[in-house]
C-alpha positions in Angstrom: -18.0 20.9 -7.2 -17.2 23.4 -9.8 -16.2 25.8 -7.2 -12.6 24.5 -6.0 -9.3 25.5 -7.1 -6.4 24.0 -7.2 -3.3 25.9 -5.8 -2.9 29.3 -7.3 -3.6 28.4 -11.0 -6.9 30.1 -13.1 -9.9 28.3 -11.8 -11.0 25.4 -14.1 -14.5 26.2 -16.5 -15.8 22.4 -14.8 -15.2 19.9 -12.0 -14.2 17.4 -14.6 -11.9 19.3 -17.3 -10.4 20.0 -14.1 -9.9 16.2 -12.9 -9.3 15.1 -16.2 -6.6 17.4 -17.0 -5.0 16.2 -13.9 -5.6 13.0 -14.8 -3.8 13.6 -18.2 -0.8 15.3 -16.7 2.4 13.4 -16.9 3.8 10.9 -13.9 7.4 12.2 -15.0 9.6 12.5 -17.4 10.2 9.4 -20.7 13.2 7.7 -20.0 15.7 6.2 -22.8 14.8 3.0 -23.2 19.5 2.5 -23.7 21.6 4.2 -22.3 25.6 5.2 -22.5 26.6 3.5 -19.4 27.0 -0.3 -18.6 25.8 0.5 -15.4 22.7 1.4 -16.3 22.6 -0.5 -18.9 22.6 -3.4 -16.3 20.4 -2.0 -14.2 17.4 -1.9 -16.1 18.0 -5.5 -17.3 17.9 -6.4 -13.4 15.2 -4.4 -12.9 13.2 -6.1 -16.2 14.0 -9.7 -14.8 12.5 -8.2 -11.7 9.5 -7.4 -13.1 9.2 -10.1 -15.4 9.2 -12.4 -12.4 7.5 -10.3 -9.7 3.9 -11.1 -8.1 1.2 -10.3 -10.3 0.5 -7.4 -8.6 2.8 -5.2 -10.8 0.1 -6.3 -13.8 -3.6 -5.2 -12.6 -2.5 -2.7 -10.0 -4.6 0.7 -11.2 -2.9 4.4 -9.7 -3.8 7.4 -10.2 -0.8 9.4 -11.2 1.5 10.6 -9.1 0.7 14.5 -9.4 -3.0 13.8 -9.0 -3.1 12.3 -6.2 -0.8 15.4 -4.3 -2.9 17.8 -6.3 -6.1 16.2 -5.1 -5.5 16.5 -1.6 -4.7 20.8 -2.3 -8.5 21.6 -3.6 -11.0 23.0 -1.9 -14.7 21.9 -2.1 -16.5 18.8 -2.4 -15.2 16.1 -4.9 -17.3 13.7 -6.8 -17.5 10.0 -5.3 -16.4 8.6 -8.9 -13.9 9.6 -11.8 -14.0 7.9 -14.6 -11.1 6.1 -15.9 -8.4 7.4 -18.2 -9.2 4.6 -20.6 -13.1 4.9 -20.8 -15.3 1.8 -20.1 -17.8 3.0 -17.5 -20.4 5.2 -17.2 -21.3 7.1 -14.1 -24.1 8.4 -12.7 -25.1 11.3 -12.1 -22.8 12.0 -14.6 -19.8 15.0 -13.5 -21.8 17.9 -14.7 -24.7 17.3 -12.9 -23.1 17.2 -9.7 -23.9 20.8 -8.6 -25.7 20.9 -5.2 -25.9 18.2 -3.7 -26.5 19.8 0.4 -29.6 18.0 2.2 -31.8 21.3 2.4 -32.2 21.3 -1.5 -35.3 20.1 -2.8 -35.5 16.3 -3.1 -36.6 14.4 -6.7 -37.3 10.5 -7.0 -37.8 9.7 -2.9 -40.5 7.0 -3.5 -39.7 4.3 -1.9 -43.2 2.8 -4.2 -41.2 2.8 -6.8 -38.3 1.0 -6.4 -39.9 -2.2 -8.1 -36.7 -5.0 -8.1 -36.5 -6.3 -11.5 -36.6 -10.3 -12.6 -33.6 -11.9 -13.9 -36.0 -14.1 -16.0 -39.7 -13.4 -16.0 -40.9 -16.3 -18.1 -38.8 -18.7 -15.8 -42.1 -19.9 -13.5 -44.6 -19.9 -16.5 -44.5 -23.4 -16.3 -44.6 -24.3 -12.8 -47.4 -21.7 -12.6 -49.8 -22.9 -15.6 -48.4 -26.2 -16.9 -47.1 -28.9 -13.6 -50.8 -28.8 -11.5 -52.5 -29.2 -15.3 -52.9 -31.9 -17.6 -50.3 -30.9 -20.7 -48.2 -32.1 -23.0 -44.7 -32.0 -23.8 -42.7 -32.6 -27.3 -38.9 -32.5 -28.3 -37.2 -32.2 -31.4 -34.6 -31.1 -33.3 -34.8 -28.6 -35.5 -31.5 -28.1 -38.4 -31.1 -24.6 -38.5 -32.6 -24.2 -34.6 -30.9 -27.4 -32.8 -32.7 -28.9 -29.7 -36.3 -27.3 -28.9 -38.5 -28.7 -26.2 -42.3 -27.7 -26.9 -45.5 -27.9 -23.4 -48.5 -27.4 -24.9 -51.5 -26.8 -22.4 -55.4 -26.5 -22.9 -57.0 -24.3 -20.2 -60.6 -25.6 -20.9 -62.1 -23.4 -18.4 -61.1 -20.2 -20.5 -60.8 -22.0 -23.8 -57.5 -21.2 -24.1 -53.7 -23.3 -25.1 -50.5 -21.8 -23.2 -47.7 -22.6 -25.4 -44.2 -22.7 -24.3 -40.9 -23.1 -27.0 -37.8 -24.0 -25.6 -34.6 -22.6 -27.7 -30.8 -22.5 -27.3 -31.6 -18.6 -27.3 -34.9 -18.3 -25.4 -37.9 -19.2 -24.2 -41.2 -18.1 -26.2 -44.4 -18.5 -24.3 -47.8 -17.6 -26.4 -51.5 -18.0 -25.3 -54.3 -18.7 -28.3 -57.9 -18.6 -28.3 -59.2 -21.9 -29.0 -61.9 -20.5 -30.7 -59.5 -18.8 -33.8 -58.8 -23.0 -34.8 -61.6 -25.5 -36.6 -59.1 -28.2 -35.2 -56.5 -28.5 -31.9 -53.1 -27.3 -34.0 -50.4 -29.6 -34.3 -47.2 -29.5 -32.2 -45.5 -28.2 -35.6 -48.0 -25.4 -35.8 -47.7 -24.1 -32.6 -43.9 -24.1 -32.8 -44.3 -22.0 -36.3 -46.7 -19.8 -34.5 -44.1 -18.8 -31.6 -41.1 -18.5 -34.4 -41.4 -18.5 -38.3 -37.8 -20.1 -38.1 -39.2 -23.0 -37.2 -38.4 -26.0 -39.9 -39.0 -29.3 -38.4 -41.2 -31.6 -40.0 -41.8 -33.3 -36.8 -42.4 -33.6 -33.2 -41.9 -36.7 -30.6 -44.1 -36.9 -27.5 -42.5 -36.3 -24.1 -44.1 -39.9 -22.4 -41.5 -40.1 -19.1 -43.4 -39.5 -16.3 -40.7 -37.0 -14.3 -40.5 -35.1 -17.4 -42.0 -31.9 -15.5 -39.3 -32.2 -12.8 -36.4 -32.0 -15.5 -38.2 -29.3 -17.2 -38.6 -26.7 -14.8 -35.7 -27.0 -13.5 -33.9 -26.5 -17.0 -36.8 -23.4 -16.8 -35.5 -22.1 -13.8 -32.0 -22.8 -13.7 -31.5 -18.9 -13.8 -33.6 -17.8 -10.8 -31.8 -17.5 -7.6 -33.9 -16.0 -4.2 -29.8 -15.2 -3.1 -27.4 -12.7 -3.7 -23.9 -11.7 -2.7 -22.0 -8.6 -3.2 -18.6 -7.1 -2.1 -18.2 -4.3 0.7 -15.3 -2.0 0.7 -13.8 0.6 2.7 -12.4 3.6 1.9 -10.8 6.3 4.1 -9.7 9.5 2.9 -6.6 9.3 0.8 -6.9 6.1 -0.6 -6.5 6.0 -3.8 -5.0 2.3 -4.6 -6.4 -1.5 -4.5 -4.1 -2.0 -1.8 -4.5 0.6 0.4 -8.5 -0.6 0.3 -8.3 -3.7 0.8 -5.7 -3.6 3.7 -7.9 -1.6 6.0 -8.4 -3.5 8.9 -10.2 -1.0 11.6 -13.8 -0.1 11.3 -15.4 3.2 12.3 -18.2 4.1 14.2 -19.4 5.4 10.6 -18.6 2.7 8.9 -19.9 -0.1 11.3 -23.1 2.2 11.4 -23.7 1.9 8.1 -23.2 -2.0 8.4 -26.3 -1.8 10.6 -28.3 -0.1 7.4 -27.5 -3.0 5.5 -28.1 -6.1 7.4 -27.7 -7.8 10.6 -23.9 -8.7 11.6 -24.0 -12.6 12.1 -21.7 -14.9 13.2 -20.2 -17.3 10.7 -19.9 -20.8 12.7 -22.3 -23.0 12.3 -24.5 -20.6 9.9 -27.4 -22.4 8.2 -28.5 -19.4 5.5 -27.5 -18.2 2.5 -23.5 -17.9 2.8 -22.3 -16.7 -0.8 -19.1 -19.2 -0.7 -18.0 -18.2 2.9 -16.9 -21.0 5.2 -19.1 -22.1 8.4 -17.2 -24.3 9.9 -13.7 -23.5 10.1 -13.4 -19.9 10.3 -11.1 -20.1 7.2 -13.0 -17.1 5.5 -13.2 -14.2 9.4 -15.7 -14.9 12.1 -17.9 -12.7 10.6 -20.1 -11.3 8.2 -23.0 -9.0 7.3 -26.8 -11.0 5.8 -30.2 -10.1 5.8 -33.3 -10.9 4.3 -35.4 -8.7 1.7 -38.1 -9.6 0.2 -38.0 -13.0 0.5 -34.3 -12.7 -0.8 -31.3 -14.0 1.2 -28.5 -11.3 0.7 -24.6 -12.2 2.1 -22.2 -9.3 2.2 -18.9 -9.7 1.4 -17.4 -7.1 3.9 -13.4 -6.5 2.6 -13.1 -5.8 6.9 -14.2 -8.8 8.4 -11.7 -11.2 5.3 -8.9 -12.6 6.5 -6.2 -10.1 6.6 -2.8 -11.8 5.5 0.5 -9.9 6.6 3.2 -9.0 4.2 0.5 -9.5 1.2 -0.1 -6.3 -0.4 -2.8 -7.7 -2.9 -4.9 -9.7 -0.2 -5.7 -12.2 -1.9 -8.1 -14.1 0.9 -10.2 -10.8 0.8 -10.0 -10.5 -3.0 -10.8 -14.0 -4.0 -14.4 -13.3 -2.7 -14.9 -9.2 -3.4 -13.2 -10.0 -6.8 -15.8 -12.6 -7.9 -18.7 -10.8 -6.9 -20.6 -9.1 -10.2 -21.4 -5.9 -7.9 -19.8 -3.7 -4.7 -20.5 -1.1 -2.6 -17.8 1.1 -1.3 -18.4 3.7 1.7 -16.5 6.3 1.2 -15.1 8.8 4.7 -13.8 11.9 3.1 -13.6 13.9 -0.3 -11.5 10.9 -1.6 -12.8 10.1 -5.3 -13.5 6.3 -5.9 -12.0 5.3 -9.9 -14.2 3.3 -11.3 -11.5 0.6 -12.7 -9.3 0.8 -9.3 -10.5 -2.9 -8.6 -9.2 -5.0 -11.5 -11.5 -8.3 -11.8 -13.1 -9.9 -14.8 -16.3 -9.7 -13.2 -17.1 -6.4 -11.2 -19.5 -5.2 -13.1 -21.1 -2.1 -11.4 -20.1 -0.2 -8.0 -22.1 1.4 -6.0 -20.3 4.5 -3.9 -21.9 5.7 -1.0 -20.3 8.5 1.5 -21.1 9.9 4.4 -21.6 13.6 4.5 -22.5 16.1 7.1 -26.4 16.7 7.1 -28.1 19.8 8.2 -26.6 22.2 11.0 -29.7 22.6 12.7 -30.4 18.9 13.7 -26.8 17.4 12.9 -28.3 14.4 11.3 -25.7 12.2 9.2 -26.8 12.1 5.3 -25.4 9.8 2.7 -24.3 10.6 -0.6 -24.8 8.2 -3.5 -23.3 7.6 -7.0 -22.9 4.4 -8.9 -21.0 3.3 -12.3 -20.8 0.7 -14.3 -19.1 -1.0 -17.6 -20.2 0.4 -20.8 -22.6 -2.9 -21.3 -24.1 -2.9 -18.1 -27.6 -1.4 -19.1 -28.9 1.6 -16.7 -31.6 -0.3 -13.9 -33.3 1.4 -11.4 -34.5 2.8 -8.7 -33.6 6.1 -10.1 -31.3 8.0 -8.0 -33.1 11.1 -6.0 -32.1 14.8 -7.3 -30.1 15.5 -5.3 -28.4 11.7 -4.5 -28.9 12.7 -0.3 -30.5 10.3 1.8 -31.0 11.4 5.1 -33.8 8.1 6.5 -31.5 5.1 7.1 -34.9 3.4 6.5 -35.2 4.4 2.9 -31.5 4.2 2.2 -32.2 0.5 3.1 -34.9 0.1 0.3 -33.4 2.1 -2.1 -29.2 0.4 -1.9 -31.1 -3.2 -1.5 -32.7 -2.9 -4.4 -30.7 -0.8 -6.7 -27.7 -3.9 -5.7 -30.2 -6.4 -6.7 -31.5 -4.9 -9.7 -27.9 -3.9 -10.9 -26.6 -7.8 -10.5 -29.6 -8.8 -12.7 -29.0 -6.0 -15.8 -25.2 -7.4 -15.1 -26.3 -10.3 -16.3 -26.6 -8.3 -20.0 -23.4 -7.6 -20.3 -21.5 -8.8 -23.1 -18.9 -10.9 -21.0 -21.7 -12.6 -19.0 -24.5 -13.2 -21.9 -22.2 -15.1 -23.5 -21.4 -17.5 -21.5 -25.4 -17.4 -20.2 -26.0 -18.3 -23.7 -23.5 -21.4 -23.7 -24.7 -22.7 -20.6 -28.4 -22.5 -21.6 -26.6 -24.8 -24.9 -25.5 -26.5 -23.2 -28.2 -27.7 -20.5 -31.2 -27.7 -23.6 -29.0 -30.0 -25.7 -29.1 -32.9 -22.2 -32.7 -31.9 -21.8 -33.7 -32.7 -24.9 -31.6 -35.7 -25.8 -33.0 -36.9 -22.2 -36.6 -36.5 -22.7 -36.5 -38.7 -25.7 -34.3 -41.5 -25.1 -36.3 -42.1 -21.6 -39.7 -41.6 -23.5 -38.0 -44.3 -26.1 -37.6 -46.4 -23.3 -41.1 -45.9 -21.8 -42.5 -46.6 -25.1 -40.5 -49.9 -25.2 -37.5 -49.4 -27.7 -35.7 -52.9 -28.5 -32.6 -51.0 -29.0 -33.2 -50.1 -24.9 -34.6 -53.0 -23.8 -31.8 -54.5 -25.2 -29.5 -53.4 -23.0 -29.0 -54.4 -19.4 -32.1 -52.6 -17.0 -29.0 -51.2 -14.9 -27.4 -49.8 -17.7 -30.2 -49.1 -20.4 -31.5 -46.0 -18.8 -28.3 -44.4 -17.5 -25.7 -45.4 -20.3 -28.2 -44.3 -23.5 -29.9 -40.9 -21.9 -27.8 -39.9 -19.1 -24.8 -40.0 -20.5 -22.1 -38.9 -17.7 -24.7 -38.3 -15.5 -27.9 -37.6 -17.1 -30.1 -34.0 -17.2 -29.6 -33.6 -13.3 -26.1 -34.1 -13.8 -25.7 -32.1 -16.2 -27.4 -29.3 -14.9 -25.3 -29.4 -12.2 -22.2 -29.7 -14.3 -23.1 -27.0 -16.5 -24.0 -24.1 -13.6 -20.1 -25.5 -11.7 -18.5 -24.7 -15.2 -20.4 -21.5 -15.6 -19.0 -20.1 -12.6 -15.5 -21.4 -12.9 -14.6 -21.7 -16.5 -12.2 -19.0 -17.7 -12.5 -20.2 -21.2 -16.2 -19.1 -21.9 -15.9 -16.0 -20.5 -13.2 -15.5 -23.3 -10.0 -14.8 -20.8 -6.8 -16.1 -20.8 -6.0 -18.4 -18.1 -2.3 -16.4 -17.0 0.5 -18.1 -14.9 2.1 -15.6 -12.7 4.0 -15.3 -9.9 6.2 -17.7 -8.0 5.0 -21.8 -8.1 3.5 -21.0 -4.7 1.0 -18.2 -5.7 -0.2 -19.7 -8.8 -3.2 -21.5 -6.9 -4.1 -17.8 -5.9 -4.0 -16.4 -8.9 -6.1 -18.4 -11.3 -8.9 -18.2 -8.5 -8.8 -14.0 -9.0 -11.2 -15.0 -12.5 -13.6 -17.6 -10.8 -16.8 -16.9 -9.3 
């Protein structure tokens, strides 16, 4: 990367310095807003009106400055797969300064598929299902003055002489295992709760006697666990710098088709019965094909830009953007030497990109090799598997194993970013409040509470405990809110473009 030259200029000290110098160069001389000419003032006024009435594309497109386009195309040598955003806010792996020797013949480090571990989004989500559901256990509820609703589950494992305890709070669930021999008597629910969290101040728990409580508790514990994933796939040809260029590609090269076959199988959407990731399988409104695969018990669907509907005359390609822009992680397949800019695709949801460039392998074998780089927003924690050094793959099966594992881990890691973690906390709090209220009210009904028994049977339990549908309905409602709410993300609704475009523009921020 640091071997290229730019025109007749002096060779820079490093690739990153050269690239950032180009990024910082001004596209044109700035002009004063006011002009002595009345005609120019009128022209500028109409330009402002036209811009205000224009489509949303003017707000959210991120283009390279004009000098950058011309200079990049004249630079010799290899360019990095990803360039940093001028505004920052992203990390890149490997960093630009590490890209020194990426030849397929150099020694490799990190190409060990056995070390490709898939992260768990919530490792303790299935503890209740595995250790409590099939054993005799008790659950309790309470509302703590400072912590809010609490749901406690206690199981005595007599064969191992242990007490297993789960305490569910708004922030998280705490799990502990205690030896019964440590206590002269079995501790109370309050004592067990305080062992797990010393911030518990409640003095009494209510016993849950509702017969279907395990089902509701399991639904709450596992609400974040899903075996299904959806990822975007973008096709970037040589010389393409903008979102419009990338989303407007319709033709698929042989190399791109071969790359898609590494990811999974191209399936017909019509009548498809497995995980579809929001694609239409009945009326063909989202295209006729997609790429699907199963991977270690998980189902993955790829939103391939070239397979989604193309709309003539729409430079934004909203029919494609509404799917890829609502994914959290996307793959970018590059042909040529044009870098991908971190924030060129504008989306409230996309937090991570895996960029793969097809390069020439060893001359003796003539085989194809793939170079990989990763970028994510700065509040996304690092995730595995670790990129090999150099980040080159010549074995397609190894590339597939690496990419699919990396994609899954990327999405799970993205949920820890501030925007998603804030949303998840609100969703969890809402679900826990609903669960605690449902368990408490239904248990009172089981115990023959006169205030509930006085109500008509068709309205008693439903009206008091379910509110507007019960925990399961509230659970579904909370998930829908998590998927479609701008307010929970702290993103204001924007009204842009003509009236006919309003429904489409709002969908860009949904997921």
